[in-house]
N, C-alpha and C positions, 0 to 999 in steps of 0.2 A: 512531559512533552511526548507527542505522539511518536517521535522517532525512538525515544527510550523505551516506550511501551512495545513498539514493533520489534525492536532488537531483543528485548527480554522474551517476548512471545516466541520469536524465532529460536533463541538459544534454549528455552525450556520445553518447547512443544513443537513448533513448526518444522524444525529440521528433521524430526523423526516421522513426519507424515510420509505415507507411501508416495504422495504427489508433492514432495518437498519443493521441487522447482516451481510448481504453480503457487505454492504457499509463499515462497520468497518473492515471486513476481508480484503477487497481489499485495503483500505488505509494502513493497517498495512503491507500488502504484499509489497506495493510500498515503504514504509519507510524501510522495511527490505532489499529490493533489492538495493535501492540507498544509504542507510545509513542515519541515523538521521541528520547528519550535512551537507549533500549535499545541495548546494545552488540551487534554482530553475533555476537560470541563467546558471548553469552548466549541466542541463539535456538537452541532444541533441536529435535530431530525431533518430539517431542510437541507443542511449541508450534506448529510449522508445520502439523501434522495438525489441531490445534484451529482454526487460522486457516482451513484449507481447509474444515472442517466449517461454520464460521461463514459463509464465503463462499457455500457451497451453500444455507444457510438464507436468506441475503440475496437470492440470485437468485430463490428461490421466493417471497419476500414482497415483492419490489420495493423493499426498504428500502436506501437508500444512505447511511445516517447515519454510517458509519464513516470517511468520507474528507473531506478538506478541499478547498475550491476552490483554484485556482491562486494566487489573491491572498491565501491564508492564512486566509480567512474560513470558518467552518463552515457 
């Protein structure tokens, strides 16, 4: 599931990035967009393109509603 992959990436790699807060935000945004139980094999090119379009819109509006805080709260 995408949530498991995001958590593993965070624990093994992402938390050590110099911009770790941004990495965390982006991971949570992806999980929020696709849903915690989405299988990675179900993520298509079209779905990724749609997520990228949504991210561009969010950056323009300043809305960060698609991601969760580290403690799991929305």
